[in-house]
DODREN-385918 format. One record per residue: x, y, z of N, C-alpha, C, O, CB in turn. Coordinates in Angstrom, 1 decimal. Atoms other than C-alpha are relative to their C-alpha. Glycine has a CB too. Layout:
% DODREN-385918
pt neast X; nnorth Y; nup Z; caeast X; canorth Y; caup Z; ceast X; cnorth Y; cup Z; oeast X; onorth Y; oup Z; cbeast X; cbnorth Y; cbup Z
...
% end
This chain:
% DODREN-385918
pt neast -1.1; nnorth -0.8; nup -0.4; caeast -233.4; canorth 55.8; caup 69.4; ceast 0.9; cnorth 0.3; cup -1.2; oeast 1.2; onorth -0.6; oup -2.0; cbeast 0.8; cbnorth -0.8; cbup 1.2
pt neast -0.8; nnorth -0.3; nup 1.2; caeast -231.2; canorth 57.6; caup 67.0; ceast 1.0; cnorth 1.2; cup 0.4; oeast 0.9; onorth 1.7; oup 1.5; cbeast -0.8; cbnorth 0.4; cbup -1.2
pt neast -0.8; nnorth -1.1; nup -0.2; caeast -228.5; canorth 60.2; caup 66.7; ceast 1.0; cnorth -0.1; cup 1.2; oeast 1.7; onorth -1.1; oup 1.4; cbeast -0.8; cbnorth 1.2; cbup 0.1
pt neast -0.9; nnorth -0.1; nup -1.1; caeast -226.6; canorth 61.3; caup 69.7; ceast -0.2; cnorth -1.1; cup 1.1; oeast 0.8; onorth -1.6; oup 1.6; cbeast -0.2; cbnorth 1.4; cbup 0.7
pt neast 0.3; nnorth 1.0; nup -1.0; caeast -228.3; canorth 58.9; caup 72.1; ceast 0.6; cnorth -1.4; cup -0.4; oeast 1.2; onorth -2.1; oup 0.4; cbeast -1.5; cbnorth -0.2; cbup 0.3
pt neast -0.5; nnorth 1.3; nup 0.5; caeast -227.5; canorth 55.9; caup 69.9; ceast 1.6; cnorth 0.0; cup 0.0; oeast 2.1; onorth -1.0; oup 0.4; cbeast -0.5; cbnorth -0.2; cbup -1.4
pt neast -1.5; nnorth 0.0; nup -0.1; caeast -223.8; canorth 57.0; caup 69.6; ceast 0.5; cnorth -0.1; cup 1.4; oeast 1.4; onorth -0.8; oup 1.7; cbeast 0.5; cbnorth 1.3; cbup -0.6
pt neast -0.4; nnorth 0.1; nup -1.4; caeast -223.6; canorth 57.4; caup 73.4; ceast -0.1; cnorth -1.4; cup 0.4; oeast 0.8; onorth -1.9; oup 1.1; cbeast -0.8; cbnorth 1.0; cbup 0.9
pt neast 0.1; nnorth 1.4; nup -0.4; caeast -224.9; canorth 53.9; caup 73.9; ceast 1.0; cnorth -0.9; cup -0.7; oeast 1.4; onorth -1.9; oup -0.1; cbeast -1.4; cbnorth -0.4; cbup -0.2
pt neast -1.0; nnorth 0.8; nup 0.7; caeast -222.6; canorth 52.5; caup 71.3; ceast 1.4; cnorth 0.1; cup 0.7; oeast 2.1; onorth -0.8; oup 0.9; cbeast 0.2; cbnorth 0.5; cbup -1.5
pt neast -1.3; nnorth -0.2; nup -0.7; caeast -219.6; canorth 54.1; caup 73.1; ceast -0.1; cnorth -0.8; cup 1.4; oeast 0.9; onorth -1.5; oup 1.7; cbeast 0.2; cbnorth 1.5; cbup 0.2
pt neast 0.1; nnorth 0.6; nup -1.3; caeast -220.8; canorth 52.9; caup 76.5; ceast 0.0; cnorth -1.5; cup -0.1; oeast 0.7; onorth -2.1; oup 0.7; cbeast -1.4; cbnorth 0.4; cbup 0.7
pt neast -0.1; nnorth 1.4; nup 0.2; caeast -221.4; canorth 49.4; caup 75.3; ceast 1.3; cnorth -0.6; cup -0.3; oeast 1.8; onorth -1.5; oup 0.3; cbeast -1.1; cbnorth -0.5; cbup -1.0
pt neast -1.3; nnorth 0.4; nup 0.5; caeast -218.2; canorth 49.0; caup 73.5; ceast 1.1; cnorth 0.1; cup 1.0; oeast 1.9; onorth -0.8; oup 1.3; cbeast 0.4; cbnorth 0.7; cbup -1.3
pt neast -1.1; nnorth -0.2; nup -1.0; caeast -215.9; canorth 50.5; caup 76.1; ceast -0.3; cnorth -0.7; cup 1.3; oeast 0.7; onorth -1.1; oup 2.0; cbeast 0.2; cbnorth 1.5; cbup 0.2
pt neast 0.4; nnorth 0.8; nup -1.2; caeast -217.8; canorth 48.7; caup 78.9; ceast 0.5; cnorth -1.4; cup -0.2; oeast 1.0; onorth -2.0; oup 0.8; cbeast -1.5; cbnorth 0.1; cbup 0.3
pt neast -0.5; nnorth 1.4; nup 0.2; caeast -217.0; canorth 45.4; caup 77.3; ceast 1.5; cnorth 0.0; cup 0.0; oeast 2.1; onorth -1.0; oup 0.5; cbeast -0.5; cbnorth -0.5; cbup -1.4
pt neast -1.5; nnorth -0.1; nup -0.1; caeast -213.4; canorth 46.5; caup 76.8; ceast 0.5; cnorth 0.0; cup 1.4; oeast 1.4; onorth -0.7; oup 1.7; cbeast 0.5; cbnorth 1.3; cbup -0.8
pt neast -0.4; nnorth -0.1; nup -1.4; caeast -213.1; canorth 47.4; caup 80.4; ceast -0.1; cnorth -1.3; cup 0.7; oeast 0.8; onorth -1.7; oup 1.5; cbeast -0.8; cbnorth 1.1; cbup 0.8
pt neast 0.2; nnorth 1.3; nup -0.6; caeast -214.5; canorth 44.1; caup 81.5; ceast 1.1; cnorth -1.0; cup -0.5; oeast 1.6; onorth -1.8; oup 0.3; cbeast -1.4; cbnorth -0.6; cbup -0.4
pt neast -1.1; nnorth 0.9; nup 0.5; caeast -211.9; canorth 42.3; caup 79.3; ceast 1.3; cnorth 0.4; cup 0.7; oeast 2.1; onorth -0.6; oup 1.0; cbeast 0.2; cbnorth 0.2; cbup -1.6
pt neast -1.2; nnorth -0.4; nup -0.7; caeast -209.1; canorth 44.3; caup 80.9; ceast 0.0; cnorth -0.5; cup 1.4; oeast 1.0; onorth -0.9; oup 1.9; cbeast 0.1; cbnorth 1.6; cbup -0.1
pt neast 0.0; nnorth 0.5; nup -1.4; caeast -210.3; canorth 43.4; caup 84.4; ceast 0.2; cnorth -1.5; cup 0.0; oeast 0.9; onorth -2.1; oup 0.8; cbeast -1.4; cbnorth 0.3; cbup 0.6
pt neast -0.2; nnorth 1.5; nup 0.1; caeast -210.6; canorth 39.7; caup 83.3; ceast 1.5; cnorth -0.3; cup -0.3; oeast 2.0; onorth -1.4; oup 0.2; cbeast -0.9; cbnorth -0.6; cbup -1.0
pt neast -1.4; nnorth 0.2; nup 0.3; caeast -207.0; canorth 40.0; caup 82.0; ceast 0.8; cnorth 0.0; cup 1.3; oeast 1.7; onorth -0.8; oup 1.4; cbeast 0.5; cbnorth 1.0; cbup -1.0
pt neast -0.7; nnorth -0.1; nup -1.3; caeast -205.8; canorth 41.0; caup 85.5; ceast -0.2; cnorth -1.3; cup 0.7; oeast 0.7; onorth -1.9; oup 1.3; cbeast -0.5; cbnorth 1.2; cbup 0.8
pt neast 0.3; nnorth 1.2; nup -0.8; caeast -207.6; canorth 38.0; caup 87.0; ceast 0.8; cnorth -1.2; cup -0.7; oeast 1.3; onorth -2.1; oup 0.1; cbeast -1.5; cbnorth -0.3; cbup -0.1
pt neast -0.7; nnorth 1.1; nup 0.7; caeast -206.1; canorth 35.7; caup 84.3; ceast 1.5; cnorth 0.0; cup 0.4; oeast 2.1; onorth -1.0; oup 0.7; cbeast -0.1; cbnorth 0.1; cbup -1.5
pt neast -1.4; nnorth -0.1; nup -0.3; caeast -202.6; canorth 37.0; caup 85.0; ceast 0.3; cnorth -0.4; cup 1.5; oeast 1.3; onorth -1.0; oup 1.8; cbeast 0.5; cbnorth 1.5; cbup -0.2
pt neast -0.1; nnorth 0.3; nup -1.4; caeast -203.1; canorth 36.7; caup 88.8; ceast 0.1; cnorth -1.6; cup 0.2; oeast 0.8; onorth -2.1; oup 1.0; cbeast -1.1; cbnorth 0.6; cbup 0.8
pt neast 0.0; nnorth 1.4; nup -0.1; caeast -203.8; canorth 33.0; caup 88.2; ceast 1.1; cnorth -0.7; cup -0.8; oeast 1.2; onorth -1.9; oup -0.8; cbeast -1.3; cbnorth -0.6; cbup -0.4
pt neast -1.1; nnorth 0.5; nup 0.8; caeast -200.7; canorth 32.6; caup 86.0; ceast -0.3; cnorth -0.2; cup -1.4; oeast 0.6; onorth -0.8; oup -2.1; cbeast 0.4; cbnorth -1.2; cbup 0.7
pt neast 0.3; nnorth 0.2; nup 1.4; caeast -202.5; canorth 32.5; caup 82.7; ceast 0.4; cnorth 1.2; cup -0.8; oeast -0.5; onorth 2.0; oup -1.1; cbeast -1.5; cbnorth -0.4; cbup -0.2
pt neast -0.5; nnorth -1.2; nup 0.7; caeast -200.4; canorth 35.1; caup 80.9; ceast -0.4; cnorth 0.0; cup -1.5; oeast -0.7; onorth 1.1; oup -2.0; cbeast 1.5; cbnorth 0.1; cbup 0.1
pt neast 0.4; nnorth 0.0; nup 1.4; caeast -201.3; canorth 34.0; caup 77.4; ceast -1.5; cnorth 0.4; cup 0.0; oeast -1.9; onorth 1.2; oup -0.9; cbeast 0.2; cbnorth -1.4; cbup -0.6
pt neast 1.4; nnorth -0.3; nup -0.1; caeast -205.0; canorth 34.2; caup 78.4; ceast -0.2; cnorth 1.5; cup 0.3; oeast -1.1; onorth 2.2; oup -0.3; cbeast -0.7; cbnorth -0.8; cbup 1.0
pt neast 0.1; nnorth -1.5; nup -0.4; caeast -204.4; canorth 37.7; caup 79.9; ceast 0.3; cnorth 0.8; cup -1.3; oeast -0.4; onorth 1.8; oup -1.5; cbeast 1.0; cbnorth 0.3; cbup 1.1
pt neast -0.3; nnorth -0.8; nup 1.2; caeast -202.8; canorth 38.9; caup 76.7; ceast -1.1; cnorth -0.1; cup -1.1; oeast -1.3; onorth 0.9; oup -1.8; cbeast 1.4; cbnorth -0.5; cbup -0.6
pt neast 1.1; nnorth 0.2; nup 1.0; caeast -205.6; canorth 37.5; caup 74.6; ceast -1.2; cnorth 0.9; cup 0.4; oeast -1.8; onorth 1.5; oup -0.4; cbeast -0.5; cbnorth -1.5; cbup 0.0
pt neast 1.1; nnorth -0.8; nup -0.5; caeast -208.1; canorth 39.3; caup 76.8; ceast 0.3; cnorth 1.5; cup -0.2; oeast -0.6; onorth 2.3; oup -0.5; cbeast -0.3; cbnorth -0.2; cbup 1.5
pt neast -0.3; nnorth -1.4; nup 0.3; caeast -206.2; canorth 42.6; caup 76.4; ceast -0.3; cnorth 0.3; cup -1.5; oeast -0.8; onorth 1.3; oup -1.8; cbeast 1.6; cbnorth 0.2; cbup 0.3
pt neast 0.2; nnorth -0.2; nup 1.5; caeast -206.3; canorth 42.1; caup 72.6; ceast -1.5; cnorth 0.1; cup -0.3; oeast -2.0; onorth 1.0; oup -1.0; cbeast 0.6; cbnorth -1.2; cbup -0.8
pt neast 1.5; nnorth 0.0; nup 0.2; caeast -210.1; canorth 41.4; caup 72.8; ceast -0.5; cnorth 1.4; cup 0.5; oeast -1.4; onorth 2.0; oup -0.2; cbeast -0.7; cbnorth -1.1; cbup 0.7
pt neast 0.4; nnorth -1.3; nup -0.6; caeast -210.5; canorth 44.5; caup 75.0; ceast 0.3; cnorth 1.1; cup -1.0; oeast -0.5; onorth 2.1; oup -1.2; cbeast 0.6; cbnorth 0.2; cbup 1.3
pt neast -0.5; nnorth -1.1; nup 0.9; caeast -208.5; canorth 46.6; caup 72.5; ceast -1.0; cnorth 0.1; cup -1.2; oeast -1.3; onorth 1.2; oup -1.7; cbeast 1.4; cbnorth -0.3; cbup -0.4
pt neast 0.9; nnorth 0.0; nup 1.2; caeast -210.8; canorth 45.5; caup 69.6; ceast -1.3; cnorth 0.7; cup 0.4; oeast -1.8; onorth 1.5; oup -0.4; cbeast -0.3; cbnorth -1.4; cbup -0.4
pt neast 1.3; nnorth -0.6; nup -0.4; caeast -213.9; canorth 46.6; caup 71.6; ceast 0.3; cnorth 1.5; cup 0.2; oeast -0.6; onorth 2.4; oup -0.1; cbeast -0.6; cbnorth -0.6; cbup 1.2
pt neast -0.3; nnorth -1.4; nup -0.3; caeast -212.2; canorth 49.8; caup 72.7; ceast 0.1; cnorth 0.8; cup -1.3; oeast -0.4; onorth 2.0; oup -1.3; cbeast 1.4; cbnorth 0.2; cbup 0.8
pt neast -0.1; nnorth -0.7; nup 1.3; caeast -211.5; canorth 50.8; caup 69.1; ceast -1.4; cnorth 0.3; cup -0.5; oeast -1.6; onorth 1.4; oup -1.1; cbeast 0.8; cbnorth -0.9; cbup -1.0
pt neast 1.4; nnorth -0.2; nup 0.5; caeast -215.2; canorth 50.4; caup 68.3; ceast -0.5; cnorth 1.3; cup 0.7; oeast -1.1; onorth 2.1; oup 0.1; cbeast -0.9; cbnorth -1.2; cbup 0.3
pt neast 0.4; nnorth -1.1; nup -0.8; caeast -216.0; canorth 52.8; caup 71.1; ceast 0.7; cnorth 1.3; cup -0.4; oeast 0.1; onorth 2.4; oup -0.5; cbeast 0.1; cbnorth -0.2; cbup 1.5
pt neast -0.8; nnorth -1.2; nup 0.4; caeast -213.2; canorth 55.2; caup 70.2; ceast -0.4; cnorth 0.5; cup -1.4; oeast -0.5; onorth 1.7; oup -1.6; cbeast 1.5; cbnorth -0.4; cbup 0.0
pt neast 0.4; nnorth -0.4; nup 1.3; caeast -214.3; canorth 55.2; caup 66.6; ceast -1.3; cnorth 0.8; cup 0.0; oeast -1.5; onorth 1.8; oup -0.7; cbeast -0.1; cbnorth -1.2; cbup -1.0
pt neast 1.3; nnorth -0.7; nup -0.1; caeast -217.9; canorth 56.1; caup 67.5; ceast 0.2; cnorth 1.4; cup 0.7; oeast -0.4; onorth 2.4; oup 0.2; cbeast -0.9; cbnorth -0.8; cbup 0.9
pt neast -0.3; nnorth -1.3; nup -0.7; caeast -216.5; canorth 58.9; caup 69.8; ceast 0.7; cnorth 0.9; cup -1.0; oeast 0.3; onorth 2.1; oup -1.1; cbeast 0.9; cbnorth -0.2; cbup 1.2
pt neast -0.7; nnorth -0.9; nup 1.0; caeast -214.2; canorth 60.2; caup 67.0; ceast -1.0; cnorth 0.5; cup -1.0; oeast -0.9; onorth 1.6; oup -1.5; cbeast 1.2; cbnorth -0.8; cbup -0.6
pt neast 1.0; nnorth -0.4; nup 1.0; caeast -217.1; canorth 60.3; caup 64.6; ceast -0.9; cnorth 1.1; cup 0.6; oeast -1.2; onorth 2.0; oup -0.1; cbeast -0.9; cbnorth -1.2; cbup -0.4
pt neast 0.7; nnorth -1.0; nup -0.7; caeast -219.0; canorth 62.3; caup 67.1; ceast 0.7; cnorth 1.3; cup 0.1; oeast 0.2; onorth 2.4; oup -0.2; cbeast -0.5; cbnorth -0.4; cbup 1.4
pt neast -0.9; nnorth -1.2; nup 0.0; caeast -216.1; canorth 64.7; caup 67.5; ceast 0.0; cnorth 0.7; cup -1.3; oeast 0.0; onorth 2.0; oup -1.4; cbeast 1.4; cbnorth -0.3; cbup 0.5
pt neast -0.1; nnorth -0.6; nup 1.4; caeast -215.9; canorth 65.2; caup 63.8; ceast -1.3; cnorth 0.7; cup -0.3; oeast -1.3; onorth 1.8; oup -0.9; cbeast 0.2; cbnorth -1.1; cbup -1.0
pt neast 1.3; nnorth -0.7; nup 0.2; caeast -219.6; canorth 66.0; caup 63.6; ceast -0.1; cnorth 1.3; cup 0.8; oeast -0.6; onorth 2.3; oup 0.3; cbeast -1.2; cbnorth -1.0; cbup 0.4
pt neast 0.0; nnorth -1.3; nup -0.8; caeast -219.3; canorth 68.5; caup 66.4; ceast 0.8; cnorth 1.1; cup -0.6; oeast 0.4; onorth 2.2; oup -0.6; cbeast 0.4; cbnorth -0.3; cbup 1.5
pt neast -0.9; nnorth -1.0; nup 0.6; caeast -216.4; canorth 70.2; caup 64.7; ceast -0.6; cnorth 0.6; cup -1.2; oeast -0.3; onorth 1.7; oup -1.6; cbeast 1.4; cbnorth -0.7; cbup -0.3
pt neast 0.6; nnorth -0.5; nup 1.2; caeast -218.5; canorth 70.5; caup 61.6; ceast -1.3; cnorth 0.7; cup 0.3; oeast -2.1; onorth 1.1; oup -0.6; cbeast -0.3; cbnorth -1.1; cbup -1.0
pt neast 1.3; nnorth -0.6; nup -0.4; caeast -221.4; canorth 72.0; caup 63.6; ceast -1.2; cnorth -0.8; cup -0.1; oeast -2.3; onorth -0.2; oup -0.2; cbeast -0.1; cbnorth 1.3; cbup -0.8
pt neast 1.1; nnorth 0.9; nup 0.3; caeast -223.6; canorth 69.0; caup 63.1; ceast -0.7; cnorth -0.5; cup 1.3; oeast -1.7; onorth -1.2; oup 1.3; cbeast 0.4; cbnorth -1.1; cbup -0.8
pt neast 0.4; nnorth 0.5; nup -1.3; caeast -224.1; canorth 68.3; caup 66.9; ceast -0.4; cnorth 1.1; cup 0.9; oeast 0.3; onorth 2.1; oup 1.0; cbeast 1.0; cbnorth -0.9; cbup 0.6
pt neast 0.4; nnorth -1.1; nup -0.9; caeast -226.1; canorth 70.4; caup 69.3; ceast 0.6; cnorth -0.3; cup 1.4; oeast 1.6; onorth -0.9; oup 1.5; cbeast -1.5; cbnorth 0.0; cbup 0.1
pt neast -0.5; nnorth 0.2; nup -1.4; caeast -225.6; canorth 70.5; caup 73.1; ceast 0.1; cnorth -1.4; cup 0.4; oeast -0.8; onorth -2.2; oup 0.1; cbeast -0.8; cbnorth 0.8; cbup 0.9
pt neast -0.2; nnorth 1.4; nup -0.5; caeast -224.3; canorth 67.4; caup 74.7; ceast -0.5; cnorth -0.1; cup 1.4; oeast -0.4; onorth 0.8; oup 2.2; cbeast 1.5; cbnorth -0.4; cbup 0.0
pt neast 0.6; nnorth 0.2; nup -1.3; caeast -226.1; canorth 66.0; caup 77.7; ceast 0.8; cnorth -0.9; cup 0.9; oeast 1.9; onorth -1.3; oup 0.6; cbeast -1.4; cbnorth -0.5; cbup -0.2
pt neast -0.6; nnorth 0.8; nup -1.0; caeast -225.4; canorth 63.9; caup 80.7; ceast 0.4; cnorth -1.4; cup -0.5; oeast 1.4; onorth -2.0; oup -0.1; cbeast -0.9; cbnorth -0.2; cbup 1.2
pt neast -0.2; nnorth 1.3; nup 0.6; caeast -225.6; canorth 60.7; caup 78.7; ceast 1.4; cnorth 0.0; cup -0.8; oeast 2.1; onorth -1.0; oup -0.7; cbeast -1.1; cbnorth -0.4; cbup -1.0
pt neast -1.2; nnorth -0.1; nup 0.7; caeast -222.7; canorth 61.8; caup 76.5; ceast 1.2; cnorth 0.2; cup 1.0; oeast 2.3; onorth -0.4; oup 0.8; cbeast 0.0; cbnorth 1.1; cbup -1.0
pt neast -1.0; nnorth -0.2; nup -1.1; caeast -220.7; canorth 62.9; caup 79.6; ceast 0.3; cnorth -1.4; cup 0.6; oeast 1.5; onorth -1.8; oup 0.8; cbeast -0.4; cbnorth 1.0; cbup 1.1
pt neast -0.2; nnorth 1.3; nup -0.6; caeast -221.2; canorth 59.4; caup 81.0; ceast 0.7; cnorth -0.9; cup -1.0; oeast 1.6; onorth -1.7; oup -0.6; cbeast -1.4; cbnorth -0.7; cbup 0.3
pt neast -0.7; nnorth 0.8; nup 1.0; caeast -220.1; canorth 57.8; caup 77.7; ceast 1.5; cnorth 0.3; cup -0.1; oeast 2.3; onorth -0.5; oup -0.1; cbeast -0.6; cbnorth 0.3; cbup -1.4
pt neast -1.4; nnorth -0.4; nup 0.0; caeast -216.9; canorth 59.8; caup 77.7; ceast 0.7; cnorth -0.4; cup 1.3; oeast 1.9; onorth -0.8; oup 1.3; cbeast 0.1; cbnorth 1.6; cbup -0.1
pt neast -0.6; nnorth 0.5; nup -1.3; caeast -216.3; canorth 58.9; caup 81.4; ceast 0.3; cnorth -1.5; cup -0.1; oeast 1.4; onorth -1.9; oup 0.3; cbeast -1.0; cbnorth 0.3; cbup 1.1
pt neast -0.2; nnorth 1.5; nup 0.2; caeast -216.7; canorth 55.2; caup 80.5; ceast 1.2; cnorth -0.2; cup -1.0; oeast 2.0; onorth -1.1; oup -0.7; cbeast -1.2; cbnorth -0.6; cbup -0.6
pt neast -1.2; nnorth 0.1; nup 0.9; caeast -214.2; canorth 55.7; caup 77.6; ceast 1.3; cnorth 0.2; cup 0.7; oeast 2.2; onorth -0.6; oup 0.5; cbeast -0.2; cbnorth 1.0; cbup -1.2
pt neast -1.2; nnorth -0.3; nup -0.7; caeast -211.6; canorth 57.2; caup 79.8; ceast 0.3; cnorth -1.1; cup 1.1; oeast 1.4; onorth -1.4; oup 1.3; cbeast -0.1; cbnorth 1.4; cbup 0.7
pt neast -0.2; nnorth 1.1; nup -1.0; caeast -212.2; canorth 54.6; caup 82.5; ceast 0.6; cnorth -1.3; cup -0.6; oeast 1.4; onorth -1.9; oup 0.0; cbeast -1.4; cbnorth -0.3; cbup 0.7
pt neast -0.5; nnorth 1.2; nup 0.7; caeast -211.6; canorth 51.8; caup 80.0; ceast 1.4; cnorth 0.1; cup -0.3; oeast 2.2; onorth -0.8; oup -0.2; cbeast -0.9; cbnorth -0.3; cbup -1.2
pt neast -1.4; nnorth -0.3; nup 0.4; caeast -208.4; canorth 53.4; caup 78.8; ceast 0.9; cnorth -0.1; cup 1.3; oeast 2.0; onorth -0.7; oup 1.2; cbeast 0.1; cbnorth 1.4; cbup -0.6
pt neast -0.8; nnorth 0.1; nup -1.2; caeast -207.2; canorth 53.7; caup 82.4; ceast 0.1; cnorth -1.4; cup 0.5; oeast 1.2; onorth -1.9; oup 1.0; cbeast -0.6; cbnorth 0.8; cbup 1.1
pt neast 0.0; nnorth 1.4; nup -0.4; caeast -208.1; canorth 50.1; caup 83.2; ceast 1.0; cnorth -0.8; cup -0.9; oeast 1.7; onorth -1.7; oup -0.4; cbeast -1.4; cbnorth -0.7; cbup -0.1
pt neast -1.0; nnorth 0.6; nup 0.8; caeast -206.0; canorth 49.0; caup 80.2; ceast 1.4; cnorth 0.2; cup 0.5; oeast 2.2; onorth -0.7; oup 0.6; cbeast -0.1; cbnorth 0.4; cbup -1.5
pt neast -1.3; nnorth -0.3; nup -0.6; caeast -203.0; canorth 50.8; caup 81.6; ceast 0.3; cnorth -0.8; cup 1.3; oeast 1.4; onorth -1.3; oup 1.4; cbeast 0.1; cbnorth 1.5; cbup 0.2
pt neast -0.2; nnorth 0.7; nup -1.3; caeast -203.5; canorth 49.3; caup 85.0; ceast 0.1; cnorth -1.5; cup -0.3; oeast 1.0; onorth -2.2; oup 0.3; cbeast -1.3; cbnorth 0.2; cbup 0.9
pt neast -0.1; nnorth 1.4; nup 0.3; caeast -204.1; canorth 45.8; caup 83.5; ceast 1.4; cnorth -0.4; cup -0.5; oeast 1.9; onorth -1.4; oup -0.1; cbeast -1.1; cbnorth -0.4; cbup -1.0
pt neast -1.3; nnorth 0.3; nup 0.6; caeast -200.9; canorth 45.9; caup 81.5; ceast 1.1; cnorth 0.0; cup 1.1; oeast 2.0; onorth -0.8; oup 1.1; cbeast 0.4; cbnorth 1.0; cbup -1.0
pt neast -0.9; nnorth 0.0; nup -1.1; caeast -199.0; canorth 46.9; caup 84.7; ceast -0.1; cnorth -1.2; cup 0.9; oeast 0.9; onorth -1.8; oup 1.3; cbeast -0.2; cbnorth 1.3; cbup 0.8
pt neast 0.3; nnorth 1.2; nup -0.8; caeast -200.6; canorth 44.1; caup 86.7; ceast 0.6; cnorth -1.3; cup -0.7; oeast 1.2; onorth -2.1; oup -0.1; cbeast -1.4; cbnorth -0.2; cbup 0.3
pt neast -0.5; nnorth 1.2; nup 0.7; caeast -199.8; canorth 41.5; caup 84.0; ceast 1.5; cnorth 0.0; cup 0.1; oeast 2.1; onorth -1.1; oup 0.4; cbeast -0.4; cbnorth 0.1; cbup -1.5
pt neast -1.4; nnorth -0.1; nup -0.1; caeast -196.2; canorth 42.7; caup 83.9; ceast 0.5; cnorth -0.4; cup 1.4; oeast 1.5; onorth -1.2; oup 1.6; cbeast 0.6; cbnorth 1.3; cbup -0.4
pt neast -0.3; nnorth 0.3; nup -1.4; caeast -196.0; canorth 42.5; caup 87.7; ceast -0.1; cnorth -1.4; cup 0.4; oeast 0.7; onorth -2.0; oup 1.0; cbeast -0.8; cbnorth 0.9; cbup 1.0
pt neast 0.2; nnorth 1.4; nup -0.3; caeast -197.5; canorth 39.1; caup 88.0; ceast 1.0; cnorth -0.9; cup -0.8; oeast 1.4; onorth -1.9; oup -0.2; cbeast -1.4; cbnorth -0.4; cbup -0.4
pt neast -1.0; nnorth 0.8; nup 0.7; caeast -195.1; canorth 37.8; caup 85.3; ceast 1.3; cnorth 0.0; cup 0.8; oeast 2.0; onorth -1.0; oup 0.9; cbeast 0.2; cbnorth 0.5; cbup -1.4
pt neast -1.2; nnorth -0.2; nup -0.7; caeast -192.2; canorth 39.2; caup 87.2; ceast 0.0; cnorth -0.8; cup 1.3; oeast 1.0; onorth -1.4; oup 1.7; cbeast 0.3; cbnorth 1.5; cbup 0.3
pt neast 0.1; nnorth 0.8; nup -1.2; caeast -193.4; canorth 37.7; caup 90.5; ceast 0.1; cnorth -1.5; cup -0.2; oeast 0.8; onorth -2.1; oup 0.5; cbeast -1.4; cbnorth 0.3; cbup 0.7
pt neast -0.1; nnorth 1.4; nup 0.3; caeast -193.8; canorth 34.3; caup 88.9; ceast 1.4; cnorth -0.4; cup -0.3; oeast 1.9; onorth -1.5; oup 0.2; cbeast -1.0; cbnorth -0.4; cbup -1.1
pt neast -1.4; nnorth 0.3; nup 0.4; caeast -190.3; canorth 34.4; caup 87.5; ceast 0.9; cnorth 0.0; cup 1.3; oeast 1.7; onorth -0.8; oup 1.5; cbeast 0.5; cbnorth 1.0; cbup -1.0
pt neast -0.8; nnorth -0.1; nup -1.3; caeast -188.9; canorth 35.5; caup 90.9; ceast -0.3; cnorth -1.2; cup 0.9; oeast 0.6; onorth -1.8; oup 1.5; cbeast -0.3; cbnorth 1.3; cbup 0.7
pt neast 0.4; nnorth 1.1; nup -0.8; caeast -190.8; canorth 32.8; caup 92.7; ceast 0.7; cnorth -1.3; cup -0.5; oeast 1.1; onorth -2.2; oup 0.3; cbeast -1.5; cbnorth -0.2; cbup 0.1
pt neast -0.7; nnorth 1.2; nup 0.6; caeast -189.4; canorth 30.2; caup 90.3; ceast 1.5; cnorth 0.0; cup 0.3; oeast 2.0; onorth -1.1; oup 0.6; cbeast -0.2; cbnorth 0.0; cbup -1.6
pt neast -1.4; nnorth -0.1; nup -0.3; caeast -185.9; canorth 31.4; caup 90.9; ceast 0.2; cnorth -0.3; cup 1.5; oeast 1.2; onorth -1.0; oup 1.8; cbeast 0.5; cbnorth 1.5; cbup -0.2
pt neast -0.1; nnorth 0.4; nup -1.4; caeast -186.4; canorth 31.2; caup 94.7; ceast -0.2; cnorth -1.5; cup 0.2; oeast 0.6; onorth -2.1; oup 1.0; cbeast -1.1; cbnorth 0.8; cbup 0.8
pt neast 0.2; nnorth 1.4; nup -0.1; caeast -187.7; canorth 27.7; caup 94.4; ceast 1.2; cnorth -0.8; cup -0.5; oeast 1.6; onorth -1.8; oup 0.1; cbeast -1.3; cbnorth -0.5; cbup -0.8
pt neast -1.2; nnorth 0.6; nup 0.6; caeast -184.7; canorth 26.8; caup 92.3; ceast 1.1; cnorth 0.1; cup 1.0; oeast 1.9; onorth -0.9; oup 1.1; cbeast 0.4; cbnorth 0.6; cbup -1.3
pt neast -1.1; nnorth -0.2; nup -1.0; caeast -182.3; canorth 28.2; caup 94.9; ceast -0.3; cnorth -0.8; cup 1.3; oeast 0.7; onorth -1.2; oup 1.9; cbeast 0.0; cbnorth 1.5; cbup 0.4
pt neast 0.3; nnorth 0.8; nup -1.2; caeast -184.1; canorth 26.3; caup 97.7; ceast 0.3; cnorth -1.5; cup -0.2; oeast 0.3; onorth -2.2; oup 0.8; cbeast -1.5; cbnorth 0.2; cbup 0.4
pt neast -0.2; nnorth 1.4; nup 0.2; caeast -183.4; canorth 23.0; caup 96.1; ceast 1.4; cnorth -0.4; cup 0.4; oeast 1.8; onorth -1.6; oup 0.2; cbeast -0.1; cbnorth -0.3; cbup -1.5
% end
């Protein structure tokens, strides 16, 4: 495997791992492990950058006329890239929400004493 197919699989692999990290970050935050959640976001970001860089390299080649028609595999790779990006946004919102909920619950417990 080489060329366009290899690049597509590099994107799919990297951003798929990133998306999984973002989902795990939500789970960590839900259980109250906010440091773990933030670490998972960082790990996801590192993998996302790998996929993004592969995608950017492909865009550069296409702009230079070095890439022929793109097939369904590349469409899938781009879909996965965008999905991972959306999951990061969602994960960050969930982490923030769970942190706020935990703080509010602590305040309520303190008031109940």
